[in-house]
C-alpha positions as CSV (number, residue, x, y, z in Angstrom):
1,M,-50.4,-73.9,97.7
2,L,-46.8,-73.3,96.0
3,Y,-44.9,-75.1,98.5
4,E,-45.2,-77.6,101.5
5,P,-45.8,-76.2,104.9
6,N,-42.9,-79.4,105.8
7,E,-40.7,-77.9,102.9
8,I,-40.1,-74.7,103.7
9,A,-39.9,-75.7,107.6
10,I,-37.2,-78.3,107.1
11,S,-35.4,-75.5,105.0
12,E,-35.3,-72.6,107.4
13,R,-34.3,-75.2,109.6
14,Y,-31.2,-76.1,108.4
15,L,-31.2,-72.8,106.8
16,G,-29.7,-71.4,110.3
17,K,-28.1,-74.7,110.5
18,V,-26.1,-74.2,107.0
19,F,-25.2,-70.7,108.2
20,R,-24.3,-71.4,111.8
21,Q,-21.5,-73.1,110.5
22,I,-20.0,-71.6,107.5
23,K,-17.8,-68.7,108.3
24,G,-16.5,-66.0,106.6
25,D,-17.7,-63.0,103.8
26,V,-21.3,-64.5,102.6
27,C,-24.6,-63.9,101.3
28,L,-27.7,-65.0,101.5
29,L,-29.9,-64.8,98.3
30,G,-32.5,-66.3,96.6
31,G,-36.1,-66.9,98.3
32,W,-34.9,-66.9,101.9
33,A,-33.3,-63.3,100.9
34,T,-36.3,-62.3,99.9
35,Y,-38.1,-63.5,102.5
36,Q,-35.7,-61.5,105.1
37,I,-36.0,-58.4,102.9
38,V,-40.0,-58.1,102.7
39,D,-41.7,-59.9,105.9
40,R,-41.9,-57.5,108.5
41,N,-43.8,-55.5,106.0
42,F,-46.1,-58.4,104.5
43,E,-46.6,-59.7,107.8
44,R,-47.6,-56.0,109.4
45,L,-49.9,-55.5,106.5
46,N,-51.3,-58.7,106.3
47,G,-51.5,-60.4,109.2
48,R,-49.4,-63.4,108.2
49,K,-45.8,-64.1,106.9
50,Y,-44.6,-64.1,103.5
51,I,-43.9,-67.8,101.8
52,G,-40.1,-68.9,102.2
53,S,-38.2,-71.0,100.3
54,R,-37.8,-74.7,99.8
55,D,-33.5,-74.2,98.3
56,I,-30.9,-72.7,100.2
57,D,-28.8,-70.3,98.0
58,I,-25.4,-68.7,99.8
59,G,-23.3,-66.3,97.6
60,F,-19.8,-66.0,97.7
61,H,-16.6,-63.9,96.7
62,I,-14.1,-65.7,94.0
63,D,-11.2,-63.3,93.2
64,R,-9.8,-63.7,89.7
65,G,-6.5,-63.2,90.2
66,W,-6.4,-65.8,93.5
67,S,-3.4,-68.7,93.2
68,E,-4.6,-72.1,93.6
69,E,-3.8,-72.1,97.2
70,Q,-5.6,-69.2,97.6
71,L,-8.8,-70.7,96.4
72,R,-8.6,-74.0,98.2
73,K,-8.2,-71.9,101.6
74,S,-11.0,-69.4,100.2
75,D,-14.7,-68.9,102.3
76,F,-16.1,-70.7,99.4
77,S,-13.7,-73.9,99.9
78,V,-14.0,-74.2,103.6
79,A,-17.8,-73.7,103.3
80,I,-18.1,-76.8,100.7
81,S,-16.4,-78.9,103.1
82,L,-18.2,-78.2,105.9
83,I,-21.6,-78.8,104.0
84,E,-20.2,-81.8,103.1
85,E,-19.7,-82.8,106.4
86,M,-23.1,-82.1,107.5
87,G,-24.3,-84.9,105.3
88,F,-25.5,-83.0,101.6
89,R,-24.1,-85.0,99.2
90,S,-22.8,-83.2,95.8
91,V,-25.6,-83.8,92.7
92,S,-23.7,-81.9,89.9
93,F,-23.5,-78.0,91.4
94,R,-25.7,-78.1,94.4
95,F,-25.5,-79.9,97.5
96,L,-28.6,-82.5,98.3
97,K,-30.5,-84.1,101.5
98,D,-33.1,-86.3,101.6
99,F,-35.9,-85.8,104.2
100,D,-39.1,-87.8,105.6
101,L,-41.7,-84.8,104.5
102,E,-43.9,-86.1,106.9
103,T,-41.9,-86.4,110.0
104,G,-39.1,-83.9,108.9
105,R,-36.3,-86.5,109.6
106,E,-33.3,-87.1,107.9
107,L,-33.1,-90.2,105.5
108,T,-30.2,-92.0,104.5
109,P,-29.9,-92.8,100.8
110,E,-31.0,-96.9,101.5
111,E,-34.3,-95.0,103.9
112,S,-34.7,-92.4,100.9
113,A,-34.9,-95.5,98.4
114,R,-37.3,-97.8,100.2
115,L,-39.9,-94.4,100.7
116,P,-42.2,-93.3,97.6
117,L,-41.0,-90.4,95.9
118,Y,-44.1,-88.1,97.6
119,R,-42.6,-88.6,101.2
120,I,-39.0,-87.8,100.0
121,F,-38.5,-83.8,100.1
122,Q,-35.3,-83.1,98.6
123,L,-33.2,-80.0,100.0
124,Y,-30.9,-78.4,98.3
125,V,-28.2,-76.2,98.9
126,D,-26.6,-74.0,96.2
127,P,-23.3,-72.0,96.3
128,V,-23.1,-69.3,94.2
129,V,-20.1,-67.5,93.0
130,D,-19.6,-63.9,91.3
131,Y,-16.8,-64.9,88.9
132,I,-16.1,-68.7,87.7
133,H,-12.3,-69.3,88.2
134,P,-10.3,-70.8,86.0
135,K,-9.3,-73.5,88.2
136,I,-12.3,-74.1,90.4
137,K,-13.7,-77.3,88.3
138,D,-10.0,-78.9,88.7
139,I,-10.2,-78.3,92.4
140,F,-13.9,-78.9,93.3
141,G,-15.0,-80.9,90.6
142,F,-18.0,-79.2,89.5
143,V,-18.5,-75.5,88.1
144,P,-20.3,-73.8,90.6
145,I,-23.6,-71.3,89.4
146,D,-22.2,-67.8,88.8
147,E,-23.9,-64.8,88.8
148,P,-22.3,-61.7,88.3
149,L,-24.6,-59.4,90.0
150,L,-23.1,-60.5,93.0
151,S,-20.2,-58.2,92.6
152,L,-22.5,-55.5,93.3
153,V,-22.5,-57.0,96.8
154,F,-19.1,-58.0,97.4
155,A,-17.2,-55.8,95.3
156,D,-19.6,-52.5,95.3
157,R,-21.2,-53.2,98.7
158,I,-25.0,-52.5,97.5
159,C,-26.2,-54.5,100.6
160,T,-26.7,-54.8,104.3
161,V,-24.8,-56.4,107.0
162,A,-27.3,-58.2,109.0
163,S,-27.8,-60.4,112.1
164,F,-29.0,-63.5,111.4
165,F,-28.4,-67.0,113.2
166,G,-26.2,-65.5,115.3
167,R,-24.0,-63.7,113.2
168,S,-23.7,-61.1,110.3
169,I,-24.6,-62.1,106.5
170,L,-24.5,-60.3,103.7
171,L,-28.0,-59.5,102.4
172,P,-28.0,-57.3,98.8
173,K,-30.0,-54.6,98.5
174,P,-33.2,-55.0,97.3
175,Q,-32.6,-53.9,93.2
176,V,-29.7,-55.9,93.6
177,L,-31.7,-59.4,94.2
178,L,-34.4,-57.5,92.0
179,A,-32.6,-57.9,89.5
180,M,-31.0,-61.4,90.1
181,K,-34.8,-62.2,89.9
182,L,-35.3,-60.8,87.0
183,C,-32.5,-62.4,85.5
184,S,-33.3,-66.3,87.0
185,V,-37.1,-65.7,85.8
186,I,-36.2,-65.7,82.5
187,N,-34.6,-69.4,82.0
188,R,-36.6,-71.3,84.5
189,D,-37.2,-74.6,83.2
190,K,-39.8,-75.5,86.2
191,E,-42.6,-73.7,86.4
192,H,-43.0,-73.5,90.8
193,K,-39.7,-71.8,89.8
194,R,-40.6,-69.1,87.3
195,I,-44.0,-68.6,89.9
196,K,-42.3,-68.1,93.1
197,D,-39.8,-65.3,91.0
198,I,-42.9,-63.9,89.7
199,A,-44.2,-63.4,93.9
200,D,-40.6,-62.2,95.0
201,I,-40.4,-59.8,92.1
202,Y,-43.8,-58.2,93.2
203,T,-43.5,-58.5,97.2
204,L,-39.8,-56.9,96.9
205,L,-41.2,-54.1,94.9
206,W,-44.4,-53.7,96.9
207,F,-43.0,-54.8,100.8
208,S,-39.4,-54.0,100.9
209,D,-38.7,-50.5,102.9
210,V,-37.7,-48.9,99.9
211,N,-40.5,-47.2,98.0
212,I,-41.0,-48.2,94.4
213,T,-40.7,-45.3,92.7
214,K,-36.8,-45.1,94.4
215,L,-36.8,-48.6,93.9
216,K,-37.2,-48.8,90.3
217,T,-34.7,-45.7,89.4
218,Y,-32.4,-48.0,91.7
219,L,-33.3,-51.0,89.9
220,L,-32.8,-49.3,86.4
221,S,-29.3,-48.1,87.3
222,I,-27.9,-52.0,87.1
223,Y,-30.5,-53.6,85.2
224,P,-30.9,-52.7,81.4
225,E,-34.6,-51.1,80.8
226,E,-36.3,-52.5,77.8
227,K,-35.2,-56.3,79.2
228,L,-37.5,-55.4,82.2
229,R,-40.2,-54.3,80.2
230,E,-39.9,-57.2,78.1
231,T,-39.8,-59.9,80.8
232,V,-42.7,-58.0,83.0
233,R,-44.6,-58.1,79.7
234,G,-44.0,-61.9,79.8
235,F,-45.5,-62.6,82.7
236,T,-49.0,-63.8,81.9
237,E,-52.4,-64.1,83.4
238,E,-52.2,-67.6,84.3
239,E,-49.2,-66.9,86.2
240,I,-50.0,-64.4,88.1
241,N,-53.2,-66.2,89.1
242,R,-51.2,-68.8,90.3
243,V,-48.8,-65.9,91.8
244,S,-51.9,-64.8,93.7
245,A,-53.1,-68.6,95.2
246,A,-49.9,-68.7,96.3
247,I,-49.5,-65.4,98.4
248,G,-53.3,-64.4,99.4
249,M,-53.0,-61.2,97.6
250,N,-55.3,-60.2,95.1
251,S,-54.0,-60.7,91.5
252,D,-55.5,-57.2,90.0
253,E,-52.6,-55.9,92.9
254,I,-50.3,-58.1,91.8
255,T,-51.0,-56.9,87.9
256,R,-50.8,-53.4,89.0
257,V,-47.4,-52.9,91.1
258,L,-46.0,-55.1,88.3
259,A,-47.1,-52.9,85.5
260,E,-44.9,-50.1,87.4
261,L,-42.1,-51.9,85.5
262,R,-43.7,-51.9,82.1
């Protein structure tokens, strides 16, 4: 099992809470974006839901030409304030809240200190931007994750406008999310995150609404072919077996689908 069921349940609960609070033109990213794209087809064919995510990743547009005042009034700035008001504390470029893994109850820092580590689930909200404004650290005190491929969502509108949590949210097209996953999987320093990335790459290829041949063509228009081949060749048999165990799909089937990218 890649994640504990309660970890996913807590994350999903707060996914809705966070997105109902924040305003403006925002984009759902990461594992929850993959879930929204593939879950309907995955469940129809397998009789069970796809796995969700532990983290909440939210994409924001930052214009390199904005003044300090425009940056302070941006959707990104407003969202950061709202996330902090919800009780998430800043840890470097991320926002964190502790939960009791058994009960799902929010924990204060004092309560967390009294519990053993195995009882604590740390939920992270990661704000991601398409461009690092030169004044962003001066204003916010940290430099957020930057994802240049987000410009394909905000500038080129290679996305869909989906209705989640009672509001409209941008969702990257499968090829854009695939490209993001292929970029992130290379540098993962935590094994479980790499396994989840590989699982998401497989499911985006096989369970999105886009035919795999077309999806590969779309992907190659935004992602270098040689880099793609090199990345997929780096997936080991052990990693494929761990993906198989995590999502309940045959490892030979996963290997066959991923081979389409080689």
